[in-house]
C-alpha positions in Angstrom: -18.9 -10.7 7.9 -22.0 -8.5 7.5 -20.1 -6.1 5.3 -18.7 -8.8 3.0 -22.0 -10.3 1.8 -23.2 -7.1 -0.1 -19.7 -6.9 -1.7 -19.8 -10.5 -2.7 -23.3 -10.1 -4.1 -22.2 -7.1 -6.1 -19.2 -8.9 -7.4 -21.2 -12.0 -8.5 -23.8 -9.7 -10.2 -21.2 -7.7 -12.0 -19.1 -10.7 -13.0 -22.1 -12.4 -14.7 -22.1 -9.8 -17.5 -18.4 -9.9 -18.2 -17.3 -13.6 -18.8 -15.7 -13.3 -22.3 -13.7 -10.2 -21.6 -12.6 -11.2 -18.1 -11.8 -14.7 -19.1 -9.6 -13.4 -21.9 -7.9 -10.9 -19.6 -7.3 -13.5 -17.0 -5.8 -15.9 -19.5 -3.5 -13.2 -20.9 -2.5 -12.2 -17.4 -1.7 -15.8 -16.5 0.8 -15.9 -19.4 3.1 -13.5 -17.5 5.2 -14.6 -14.6 3.6 -13.6 -11.4 5.0 -12.9 -7.9 5.9 -10.0 -5.7 5.9 -6.8 -7.8 9.7 -6.8 -8.7 10.5 -3.1 -8.6 13.9 -3.9 -7.1 14.2 -0.7 -5.2 15.8 -0.5 -1.7 13.2 0.4 1.0 11.0 -0.9 3.7 9.8 -4.5 3.1 10.1 -8.1 4.2 11.7 -9.7 1.1 15.5 -10.0 1.2 17.2 -8.4 -1.8 21.0 -8.3 -1.3 23.9 -7.8 1.1 26.2 -4.8 0.7 29.2 -3.5 2.5 28.6 -1.5 5.6 29.0 2.2 5.2 29.8 5.1 7.5 26.2 6.4 7.1 24.6 3.1 8.1 23.3 2.5 11.6 25.1 -0.2 13.5 21.7 -1.9 14.1 21.5 -2.7 10.4 24.7 -4.9 10.4 24.0 -8.5 9.6 26.4 -10.2 12.0 25.9 -13.7 10.6 26.9 -12.6 7.1 29.7 -10.4 8.5 31.2 -13.3 10.4 32.0 -15.0 7.1 34.2 -12.2 5.9 36.7 -9.6 7.3 34.1 -6.9 6.2 30.8 -5.8 7.7 27.6 -6.2 5.7 24.1 -4.9 6.0 21.0 -6.6 4.7 18.8 -4.7 2.2 15.2 -5.4 1.6 13.2 -4.8 -1.6 10.7 -2.0 -1.5 7.2 -3.5 -1.4 5.0 -0.6 -0.6 1.8 -0.8 -2.6 1.3 1.9 -5.3 -1.8 3.0 -7.2 -2.0 2.7 -11.0 -4.7 4.7 -12.7 -6.1 3.6 -16.1 -7.8 5.5 -18.9 -9.0 4.2 -22.2 -9.7 6.6 -25.1 -13.5 6.7 -25.6 -13.4 8.2 -29.1 -15.4 6.6 -31.9 -12.2 6.1 -33.8 -11.4 3.3 -31.3 -14.2 1.2 -32.8 -12.4 0.9 -36.2 -11.0 -2.5 -37.2 -9.5 -4.1 -40.3 -8.1 -7.0 -38.3 -10.0 -9.4 -36.0 -10.6 -6.9 -33.2 -11.3 -3.2 -32.8 -8.8 -0.9 -31.2 -11.2 -0.5 -28.3 -11.5 -4.2 -27.7 -7.7 -4.6 -27.7 -7.2 -1.6 -25.4 -9.8 -3.0 -22.9 -8.1 -6.5 -23.0 -4.7 -5.0 -22.3 -6.1 -2.7 -19.6 -7.9 -5.5 -17.7 -5.0 -8.0 -18.0 -2.5 -5.5 -16.7 -4.9 -4.5 -13.9 -5.3 -8.2 -13.0 -1.5 -8.6 -12.8 -1.1 -5.6 -10.6 -3.9 -6.7 -8.2 -2.3 -10.1 -7.9 0.9 -8.3 -7.0 -0.9 -6.3 -4.2 -1.1 -3.0 -6.1 -4.2 -0.8 -6.1 -5.8 -0.1 -9.5 -8.4 2.5 -10.4 -10.2 3.9 -13.5 -10.0 7.7 -14.0 -13.5 9.3 -13.8 -15.1 6.2 -12.2 -17.3 6.6 -9.1 -15.3 4.0 -7.1 -12.0 4.2 -5.3 -8.8 2.3 -6.4 -8.3 -1.0 -4.6 -6.4 -4.2 -4.9 -9.4 -6.5 -5.3 -11.2 -8.7 -7.8 -14.3 -6.6 -7.2 -12.5 -3.5 -8.4 -11.4 -5.3 -11.6 -15.0 -6.3 -12.3 -16.2 -2.7 -11.7 -13.5 -1.4 -14.1 -14.7 -4.0 -16.7 -18.3 -2.9 -16.5 -17.3 0.8 -16.6 -15.5 0.1 -19.8 -18.2 -1.9 -21.5 -21.0 0.5 -20.4 -19.2 3.6 -21.6 -20.5 4.9 -24.9 -18.2 6.1 -27.7 -17.7 9.9 -27.3 -15.4 12.6 -28.4 -12.0 12.3 -26.8 -11.4 16.1 -27.0 -11.4 16.5 -23.2 -9.0 13.7 -22.5 -8.8 11.9 -19.2 -11.1 13.4 -16.5 -9.6 15.4 -13.6 -8.6 12.8 -11.0 -6.8 13.4 -7.7 -3.7 11.5 -8.3 -1.3 11.1 -5.4 2.4 11.6 -5.7 4.0 8.4 -6.8 1.0 7.0 -8.5 1.2 6.1 -12.2 -1.2 6.5 -15.1 -1.7 4.1 -18.0 -3.4 5.8 -21.0 -4.5 3.5 -23.8 -5.7 5.0 -27.1 -4.9 5.7 -30.7 -3.7 9.3 -30.0 -5.0 10.5 -33.3 -7.0 13.4 -31.8 -5.3 16.7 -32.4 -5.7 17.6 -28.7 -4.0 14.4 -27.4 -0.6 16.1 -27.0 -2.0 19.0 -25.0 -4.0 16.6 -22.9 -0.8 14.7 -22.1 0.9 17.9 -21.1 -2.0 18.8 -18.9 -1.7 15.6 -17.0 2.0 16.1 -16.6 1.5 19.6 -15.3 -0.8 18.2 -12.7 2.0 16.0 -11.5 1.0 12.7 -13.2 3.5 10.5 -15.0 3.1 7.1 -16.5 2.7 5.2 -19.7 1.2 5.9 -23.1 -0.1 2.9 -25.1 -0.8 3.7 -28.8 -3.3 1.2 -30.2 -2.8 1.0 -34.0 -4.9 -0.9 -36.6 -2.7 -2.4 -39.3 -4.7 -0.6 -42.0 -4.0 2.7 -40.4 -0.2 2.1 -40.5 0.1 0.2 -43.8 -2.5 2.0 -45.9 -3.2 -1.1 -48.1 -5.8 0.6 -50.2 -5.8 0.9 -54.0 -8.2 2.1 -56.7 -11.2 4.2 -56.1 -11.9 4.5 -52.4 -13.9 6.8 -50.1 -12.7 7.4 -46.6 -15.0 8.7 -43.8 -14.1 10.2 -40.5 -15.0 8.3 -37.4 -17.8 10.7 -36.7 -19.2 10.3 -40.2 -19.3 14.1 -40.7 -16.4 14.2 -43.2 -15.3 12.1 -46.1 -12.9 12.2 -49.0 -12.9 10.3 -52.3 -9.7 9.2 -54.1 -9.8 7.9 -57.7 -6.4 6.1 -57.1 -5.9 5.6 -53.4 -2.4 4.2 -53.9 -1.3 7.6 -55.2 -1.4 9.0 -51.7 -0.1 5.9 -49.9 3.5 6.9 -49.5 2.7 10.4 -48.3 0.1 9.0 -45.8 2.5 6.4 -44.4 5.2 8.9 -43.9 2.8 11.3 -42.1 1.4 8.5 -39.9 5.0 7.5 -38.9 5.9 11.0 -38.1 2.8 11.4 -36.0 3.7 8.3 -34.0 7.3 9.5 -33.5 6.0 12.9 -32.3 3.7 11.3 -29.7 6.6 9.1 -28.5 8.9 12.1 -28.4 6.5 14.2 -26.4 5.9 11.3 -23.9 9.6 10.9 -23.4 10.1 14.7 -22.9 7.5 14.6 -20.1 9.0 11.5 -18.4 6.4 9.1 -19.7 7.1 5.8 -21.6 5.4 5.1 -24.9 4.5 1.7 -26.3 2.9 1.1 -29.7 0.8 -2.0 -30.2 -0.9 -3.2 -33.5 -4.1 -5.1 -33.2 -2.9 -7.8 -35.6 -0.1 -8.7 -33.2 -0.4 -10.9 -30.1 -1.1 -8.8 -27.0 1.3 -10.7 -24.7 4.5 -8.7 -25.7 2.7 -5.4 -25.1 1.5 -6.6 -21.7 4.9 -7.7 -20.7 6.4 -4.4 -21.8 3.8 -2.5 -19.8 4.2 -4.6 -16.7 8.0 -4.1 -16.8 7.6 -0.4 -17.2 5.3 -0.1 -14.3 7.7 -2.1 -12.2 10.4 0.5 -12.7 9.8 3.4 -10.3 10.5 7.0 -11.4 
């Protein structure tokens, strides 16, 4: 038990600074049905999945004689694959993630979804890790707390470099949450794929970014504050802007699909539960 006390002390200390975010993430995670990670893939495990007819390539030792006695056919018992996997997370650190026209910033919603999904995975026995963090992935509450602090302590910075280089084992998955408005986002996604990674893109969108509800004289500034543009009648560019924003989202989704990734778009004025359930289901489907 000597090794447990320092870890418990660290967990208590870290957790003290995270109550609002962690409580919200736990509450969201609790809204999703929990249990064994239902990937429904045949493999080594303890949980029964199904019976199927005995085949010529099956070993005789795999025959379930009790089930076979009920039928003129032979049956084998299959088990669900329960091997733990590692899921790596990355949240876009760009200053544009601090924008909000709704109740929360894009950054706040991304962090909530990230921690809620990580909590679900840990409860299912999966390892979770944060790309670029100084700690190893693990299936523990302490790791969730460390991820939370790493997110809250990270300053806004340019997203031009994308996710940091991380040794990702074969079979591990990546969940990347961001607005994907940086011109380099596509190439960063290609770089990850060339390194053997695959996973899930989560576009976090503010409603004002998609709807462009502005009218009259309006000045728009870049997230960095170094650029701005003034429109005398903002509504005159609304249709063109919305079309371009839609095309950009479709391009990101198309690129993700071409690389074998899934893509989910979530607006910050929508409840996060549906996005969480979609992500959890996507991770539960092995490549």
